[in-house]
C-alpha positions in Angstrom: 26.1 -105.8 55.4 24.0 -104.9 58.4 20.7 -103.3 57.4 19.6 -100.4 59.6 16.1 -100.5 61.1 14.0 -97.2 61.0 12.8 -97.9 64.5 15.2 -100.3 66.3 12.9 -100.8 69.4 10.2 -102.0 67.0 12.0 -104.5 65.0 12.1 -108.3 65.7 15.2 -110.4 65.4 14.2 -111.7 61.9 13.5 -108.3 60.6 9.9 -107.7 61.1 8.5 -104.3 62.0 6.2 -104.7 65.2 4.4 -101.5 65.9 4.4 -100.4 69.6 1.0 -100.2 71.5 -0.7 -97.0 72.1 0.5 -95.5 75.3 -2.7 -93.7 76.6 -6.2 -95.1 76.3 -8.4 -92.5 78.2 -11.9 -91.9 76.8 -14.2 -88.9 76.5 -17.8 -89.6 77.3 -20.9 -87.6 76.7 -22.0 -88.1 80.4 -18.6 -87.6 81.8 -18.6 -91.0 83.6 -15.0 -91.6 82.3 -13.6 -88.5 84.2 -13.3 -86.7 80.8 -16.7 -85.2 79.9 -17.5 -84.1 76.5 -17.3 -80.2 76.6 -16.9 -77.5 74.0 -13.4 -76.2 73.5 -12.0 -78.4 76.3 -9.9 -80.8 74.2 -7.4 -80.2 71.6 -6.1 -82.5 68.8 -2.3 -82.7 67.9 -1.9 -84.3 64.4 0.2 -84.6 61.3 -1.3 -84.1 57.8 1.4 -86.7 56.8 0.4 -89.5 59.2 -2.4 -91.9 58.2 -3.4 -92.7 61.8 -3.7 -88.9 62.5 -5.5 -88.4 59.1 -8.3 -90.7 60.2 -9.2 -88.5 63.2 -8.9 -85.3 61.1 -11.4 -86.9 58.7 -13.9 -87.8 61.4 -13.7 -84.4 63.0 -14.5 -83.0 59.7 -17.3 -85.2 58.8 -18.9 -84.8 62.3 -18.5 -81.0 62.1 -16.5 -80.8 65.2 -13.9 -78.3 64.1 -15.5 -75.5 66.2 -15.7 -77.9 69.2 -12.4 -79.4 69.3 -9.2 -77.4 68.4 -6.4 -78.8 66.2 -2.7 -78.1 65.7 -0.6 -79.6 63.0 3.1 -80.6 63.6 5.9 -80.0 61.2 6.0 -82.9 58.7 9.8 -83.3 58.9 10.7 -85.2 62.0 14.2 -85.4 63.4 15.7 -87.2 66.3 13.9 -84.9 68.6 10.5 -86.2 67.3 7.4 -84.3 66.1 7.9 -80.5 66.5 5.6 -77.5 66.5 7.0 -74.9 64.1 5.6 -72.1 62.1 5.2 -73.1 58.4 3.0 -73.8 55.5 0.3 -76.0 56.9 1.8 -76.3 60.4 2.1 -74.0 63.4 3.3 -73.3 66.9 1.5 -75.0 69.7 -1.0 -72.5 71.2 -2.2 -74.1 74.3 0.9 -74.9 76.5 3.7 -73.4 74.3 5.1 -76.9 73.7 7.9 -77.0 71.1 7.8 -80.8 70.7 5.1 -83.2 71.0 7.3 -85.3 73.4 6.6 -82.6 76.0 2.9 -83.5 76.2 4.0 -87.2 76.7 6.3 -86.3 79.5 3.6 -84.1 81.2 1.3 -87.0 81.2 3.9 -89.7 82.1 7.3 -88.7 83.4 8.5 -92.2 82.7 7.5 -92.5 79.1 10.2 -93.9 76.8 8.4 -95.1 73.8 8.2 -93.5 70.3 6.1 -90.3 70.4 3.3 -90.6 67.9 0.3 -88.7 66.6 -2.7 -88.3 66.9 -2.9 -87.0 70.5 -6.0 -85.6 72.3 -5.0 -83.1 75.0 -7.2 -82.2 77.9 -6.7 -78.5 78.7 -8.4 -79.0 82.1 -6.3 -81.9 83.5 -3.4 -80.9 81.4 -2.6 -84.4 80.2 -3.1 -86.6 77.2 -6.5 -88.3 77.2 -5.6 -90.7 74.3 -3.1 -91.2 71.5 -5.2 -94.0 70.0 -6.5 -93.2 66.6 -9.0 -96.2 66.7 -10.5 -94.7 70.0 -10.5 -91.2 68.7 -12.6 -92.1 65.7 -15.3 -93.6 68.0 -15.1 -90.7 70.5 -15.6 -88.2 67.7 -18.3 -90.3 66.0 -20.5 -90.5 69.1 -19.6 -88.6 72.3 -19.8 -85.0 71.0 -23.2 -85.5 69.2 -24.8 -82.9 71.6 -22.4 -80.2 70.2 -23.2 -80.9 66.4 -26.0 -81.1 64.1 -24.5 -83.9 62.2 -26.5 -87.1 62.6 -24.2 -89.4 60.5 -23.2 -92.5 62.3 -19.9 -94.0 61.2 -20.2 -97.1 63.4 -23.8 -98.1 63.2 -24.9 -100.7 65.8 -26.3 -103.1 63.1 -22.7 -103.4 61.6 -20.6 -103.6 64.7 -19.2 -107.1 64.3 -18.9 -106.8 60.5 -17.1 -103.4 60.7 -14.7 -104.7 63.5 -13.8 -107.9 61.4 -13.1 -105.8 58.2 -11.2 -103.2 60.2 -8.9 -105.9 61.7 -8.3 -107.3 58.1 -7.6 -103.9 56.7 -5.3 -102.9 59.5 -3.3 -106.0 59.5 -2.9 -106.6 55.7 -3.1 -102.9 54.4 -2.8 -100.2 56.9 0.1 -101.7 58.8 1.0 -104.0 55.9 2.6 -101.2 54.0 4.9 -100.4 56.9 5.6 -104.1 57.5 6.9 -104.2 53.8 8.7 -100.8 54.0 10.3 -101.3 57.3 11.4 -104.9 56.8 15.1 -105.5 57.2 15.1 -108.9 55.4 14.2 -110.1 51.9 12.0 -112.9 53.1 10.0 -110.7 55.5 9.6 -108.0 52.9 8.3 -110.5 50.3 5.9 -112.0 52.9 4.4 -108.6 53.9 4.1 -107.3 50.3 2.6 -110.5 49.0 -0.1 -110.3 51.8 -0.6 -106.6 51.1 -1.4 -107.1 47.4 -3.6 -110.3 48.1 -5.7 -108.0 50.3 -5.8 -105.1 47.8 -7.1 -107.8 45.3 -9.8 -108.9 47.6 -10.9 -105.4 48.5 -10.9 -104.5 44.7 -13.3 -107.4 44.2 -15.5 -106.4 46.9 -16.0 -102.9 45.5 -17.0 -104.2 42.2 -20.5 -104.5 43.2 -21.1 -101.9 46.0 -20.1 -98.2 46.2 -18.5 -98.3 49.7 -17.2 -101.4 51.6 -20.7 -101.9 53.3 -23.0 -100.7 50.6 -24.5 -97.4 49.7 -23.2 -95.4 52.7 -19.7 -95.0 53.9 -18.7 -96.0 57.6 -15.5 -95.7 59.5 -13.9 -98.8 57.7 -14.0 -96.8 54.4 -11.9 -93.8 55.9 -9.4 -96.3 57.6 -8.8 -97.8 54.0 -8.8 -94.4 52.4 -5.8 -93.0 54.4 -3.5 -95.8 53.1 -5.0 -95.7 49.5 -4.5 -91.8 49.1 -0.8 -92.3 50.2 -0.1 -95.4 48.2 0.9 -94.2 44.8 2.6 -91.2 46.0 4.7 -92.8 48.7 4.2 -96.6 49.5 4.6 -97.6 45.9 8.1 -96.4 45.6 9.4 -95.6 49.0 8.0 -98.7 50.8 8.6 -100.9 47.6 5.0 -101.9 47.4 5.3 -101.7 43.7 3.5 -104.9 42.3 0.7 -102.6 41.3 -0.4 -99.0 41.9 -3.9 -98.1 43.2 -4.5 -96.4 39.7 -4.1 -100.0 38.2 -7.2 -101.2 40.0 -10.4 -100.4 38.2 -12.7 -100.5 41.4 -10.2 -99.3 44.2 -9.0 -96.3 42.1 -12.7 -95.2 41.5 -13.4 -95.8 45.1 -10.5 -93.6 46.1 -11.7 -90.9 43.9 -15.2 -91.1 45.3 -14.1 -90.8 48.8 -11.6 -87.9 48.0 -14.5 -86.1 46.3 -16.7 -86.3 49.5 -17.3 -82.8 50.8 -14.4 -81.5 52.7 -12.1 -84.4 52.5 -9.7 -83.0 49.8 -9.0 -80.3 52.3 -7.6 -82.9 54.7 -5.2 -84.2 52.2 -1.7 -82.4 52.0 0.6 -84.2 49.5 3.5 -81.8 50.2 3.4 -82.8 53.9 2.9 -86.4 53.1 5.7 -86.8 50.6 8.2 -84.5 52.7 7.6 -86.4 55.9 8.2 -89.9 54.4 11.1 -89.1 52.1 12.8 -86.7 54.4 12.3 -88.5 57.7 12.8 -92.2 57.0 16.6 -91.9 56.7 17.2 -95.6 56.8 15.2 -96.0 53.6 15.9 -92.8 51.8 19.3 -91.5 53.0 19.6 -88.7 50.4 16.2 -87.1 51.5 15.3 -86.3 47.9 11.5 -85.8 47.5 10.1 -87.0 44.1 8.0 -84.6 42.0 5.3 -87.1 41.1 3.1 -88.9 40.5 0.5 -86.8 38.8 -2.9 -88.0 40.1 -6.3 -86.8 38.8 -8.3 -87.6 42.0 -11.1 -85.0 40.7 -11.9 -87.0 37.7 -15.3 -88.7 37.3 -15.5 -91.9 39.5 -18.8 -93.2 38.1 -19.6 -95.1 41.3 -23.0 -93.5 42.0 -24.8 -96.3 40.1 -23.6 -98.9 42.7 -25.6 -99.8 45.8 
């Protein structure tokens, strides 16, 4: 029996999911040297509550108090063959800047010859009328630093003293965990799936041990790496455990990872960025190769507001 790939253009001959590269990598700078100067109300963020990569940028925008500086529009969580769409609904809306009906229109407006998969997040420049970047990695750094003149938030999620350590751990978490759940879920051969899921849980075991003696990944203050991990952890028991067959353990089964997840979730404003309705409907109703019935499970019940007890850790 031939197994259908979720994204055939990103599937290797042996059944591995190989994610496409970001298409646009422009950069907004405080001094404007990049051609995209940081300005109030110039840029607009297109996101999905469901997508972990987009969720990272929503979180940094929230933490850095940039919501009045950079506008944001949320797409419909249910994506069909036409891609991400702007529709009125609960938690999502029409596109207010250009009247786009689909995010693909922004991609074509920027590059008429673009033929890849259209992804979120996207930062749109209302002056040049093109996409600046669709890289969540870059957007986290841009929001962290380049708009500081417009916000009274002095928090630095990428402190200079930790650059190498952050970059190294980011790479490990991306390869083993963030993309690891997708490599397991989108695998089209048993051996590829087993390899991916084994590497995933080995990484989770290591991270759980790391968090036994420190509140956050680098000590008493969170940095961008914590939020890179958070977006996968928050989706894990609700989606990845069942839908992607990452079912060796749940996050709730890890004593330190689960407390850490609750701690991050209870950070001011973060719960507002988590939309389980969008998350579950997107995965279960969009990935037809994995869940052809489109049935969305009711569970699991998660008490993320419960005491985490991690304040005692340094």
